[in-house]
Structure formats: C-alpha cells, structure tokens
N, C-alpha and C positions, 0 to 999 in steps of 0.2 A: 634585853639589856643595854640595848645601845639605846631604844626607844625612851627607855626610863631617864638613860645620860641625856639623853637630848632634851628631852621635857626639863628635865630639873635645869639643865644649862638655859632653855627660852623662859623657863618664870623665870629665873635670876637674873638673865638678862633684860626682863621686862621690869626687872622693880619699883623703878620710880611711874612706870606706867600705871601699875597697878593700883600703886600707893597713892595718886593720885585721883584715878578711879573710886579708889575705897573712899576716898575725902570726899572726894563732892557728893557721894551717894549718904554719908554721916551729915554732911550741909545740910542738905536737900531736907532727910529728916527729921534733923533736930529743931522743935519746936519753938526752940531761943533765939532759932536765929534772925534776923530783919529778912524783910523783905529784898534788898539788894543784896545781900551774901546770898539769901536762898535763890534767886534770877541768877546768878553768876556760877553759882555751883551747877545749875540746872542746865546752863550752858556748856559748861566745862565736861559734865558728864554726854551729851549729847556730843561734843565736839569730838572725846577722846573716842567713843565708841564708831563715829565716822571716820578715824586716823584708821581705826584698825580695822575696819570691813572695806576700806578702801588700799591700803595697805598689802591686806592679805589678798588683793588681787593683782598689784604690781609688783614688781622686784625688789619692794623695801622692805616684804614680807621676812625676807631672810635676814637683813639689815636690823634687831635687837635693838643696837644703840641707836636708830634711826627713830624709831616710836619712840622711847627714851624719854629722849631729846627734844623730840616735838610736845612730848606731854610736859615735860621740866618746863618749855619755853609759855607754852598753852598758860600752867599754870601762874607764871611767872607777869605774862602779859595780863592776866585777869586781877592779880592780885593788883597790878599798879591801876589800873584801869578802875578799879574799887574803892583804892586807896584817893584816887583824883577825885571821881566822881560824889567821894561821902564828904569828901571835907568842906567843914561848914566857912571857912574862909573863902573862898572859892565863891564867886558868883554865881549865880542860876544861866547866864549868857556866857560866862566860860564856861561853866560843866555844857552845855550844848556842845561849846565849841570842840572840846573833849572828847566826848562821843561822837563826834563826828569824823574826826581825827582818827581815834581808836578804827570806826567803822572803815573809814579810806583804806588805814592799813592791812584790812584783813582783805580788802577786795584789792588794794594793790598786789600780794604776794599771794598770789595761788599755788598750791602746790599740785595737785592733781587733774588740773586744767578740768576741771569735772564737767559734762554738757547736759547733764540733769541738774539743772539750774531751781526746781523746784526744790531738789532735796539741798541742794549745796546753798543755794542762799533762802533756805524757809527762816531764818534770822533774820534776815534783813527785810523781806519783806511782808513779815507778818506783823499787824497791827499791836498785838499783845506783848509783844517783845522788843519792846522801844528799852528797855534798858540793857540789855543784850543785842546790839543790830548787827553781827559780826557775820561775816560767811564762814561757811564750816570746812570749806576748802582754802584753805589758807597754810601756807607754810611760818609756822608761829616762831621759829626762830630768827626770821627775816622778821615777818611784821614786829616781835617784840624789838629788834633791834632798832628797828626804823623808828617806832614809837617812842622809845626810850631817848632816842637823840634828839626826834621835835623839841620833845616835854622838856630837854638839858639846857636846848638853846634858846626854847621859851622860858629860863628862866626859872621853872618850878622849882628848884632847888631844898625846900623844907620838904616836900611830897617825896624828894627823890633821895635824900640822904633818907627817912624814916624806909622808905622800898628798896635802899642798898643795907640798910643793917638786918635788914630780915634777909633781902637775898642773899648775904655772906652768910649767913648761917648753912644756906647747901653750898651744896659742888655739884659745879655743872656735868651735865655731861659732856663729853669728848672721847 
C-alpha cells in the first residue's frame, strides 16, 4: 500500500517533467513541424533524460519539485531561444550572437559539474547540433533567468513580450 501511495505521489510530483518529456516526443514525431522546432524538441528530450539520469544518482532524486522546476525552466529557455532565432526581423548576425549568448548561459551554470564532458557537452561539440549548441549539464533555472535578463537589457522587448504572454499562461513551480 505504501509503495502505491509513494508511486502516485512521485508521478504527481513530476507532472511538469513528464508533460515536457511527452511534449518533446510529440513534437519530434510530428512531420508538420519545421527543422528548428524538431531540433529544439530533440535537444529538450535529451536534456530531460540527462537531468533525470543525473538526478537519480544525486540527492536531488528525492526532490521531485526540483526536477519539475528544471523541466519548466528548460522549456522556457528553449521557447525563448526558438522565438528569437526564428524571428525574421532579427538579422543573421544578431541571430549568431543570440545563439552564442544562449550557449554561454548553458556553460556558465552547470548543475552537476559532470566530469564526463563527452556526454555533458555532446551538443556543444557536435558539428550537427549547431541549432542547439547547449550543455546538458545546466542549471536551467539559473540559465533561463540569466538569458532573460541579458535580452531584456539588450532591448529585445517585442520578442520578450510575446514570450511573456506565453509564459504567464503557465504557473512556475516553486
């Protein structure tokens, strides 16, 4: 009986994580989405599985809200990224600097300080992942807040307003 109750609590506690994981799979399987959305969803899926795997080996494994919070901020990080790099009003030079800023944010805020760089940096070092050159070993909450503040200061107000309207429809995990 206790195992059933604990299992149900665990499933409910990871509601955001599971929603984002399933959403990434649906997007990857949808033949109607474009290349950018498909690649971003592929990265999201990989990052969520990495978080889950690493968290299960750490003390974070018992903090279910932590995993939901990371999934929530990862989704926001990637949604903002996708909104900025697909905006046709932004020049290709600006898009290159946007990609670099997002990449640096993932590198600046490691979560697990993973010594296995082949795994943690596989998307950074891989030639084919130029759309999502991000570290898997990232504290997504810190990276999101950092990047949001960076682009707020650089006056990307129109893109941030669109993002904020989308974001306010969801409630953050705290």
